[in-house]
N, C-alpha and C positions, 0 to 999 in steps of 0.2 A: 846832355850833350851840347845843347845850345850855349849853356854857361861856359863850358870848356872852350868852345870856339871863340866866344867873346873874350874870354880870359887870354887866349893866345893872340888874338888880333889887336886888342886895345893898345898894348904897348908899342906896336910896330907901325901903326897907321896914324895919320895926321887928323882924321875926321872920325873919331870913334862914335860920335852922336849920329852919324849917317849910316851906321852899320845896321842891316836888318838880316836876321837869320830865321830860316824856316826849316823845320825838320820833317822829313817824310820817312816814317818807319815801316818796315815790313818784318816778316818773320826772319828772313835771312840777310836782310840788308838795311842800311840806314843811309839816307841821302840827306846831306846838309846843304841847303841852298843859301848862298851868302850874296848880299848886295852891298857893295861898298862905294864910296865916292870915287869918281873916275881917276883922280890922281892917286888914290890909294890902290886902286886896281893895277895901275901901272907899276906901282912900287912892289906889289905882290908878284907880278909877272916878270919883273926885271931880273937880270942875271940868270936867265934860263929857268925862271920860276922856282928858284932854289928855296926861297922862304915859304912859298905855297906848298911845295913838296914836303918840307919839314912839318908844317902844320898838318898836312894829310897823314903823315906817318904817326904823329901823336894821336890823331883822331882814330886811326886804324887800330892802334894798340889799345885805346880806351874802349873800342867797340867790342872787344872780346872775339867771340866766334862769328859774330855778324860781320858782313863786309860793309865798311864805311867808305863813303865817297863824299868829298867836298867839292861843290861846283860853284864857281863865280858866275852869277847870272846877270843878264842885262836888266835894266830898270823896267822895261816894258814886259819882259817875260816874267819877272817877279810879281808885278802887279796883276798879271793875268792869272797866276797860280794862286793868288789870295782870294779871288772871287769865288 
């Protein structure tokens, strides 16, 4: 699932090296937490977050029966969840 998210994000962002993806899996749900460069975050949220919504739709289809959620997280929140 993380590879899919990276595959979808890399072509549309300007700083692919700064992308960090963390996967939290449960029985019924999958949460994908993504940290991107601030300018890339603006790009993903621009135009009513249309691009982000499209990526979430693909992720949801790939998850099958489980509910998939993609969250853009702040740098401090992402660092705290890694500890």
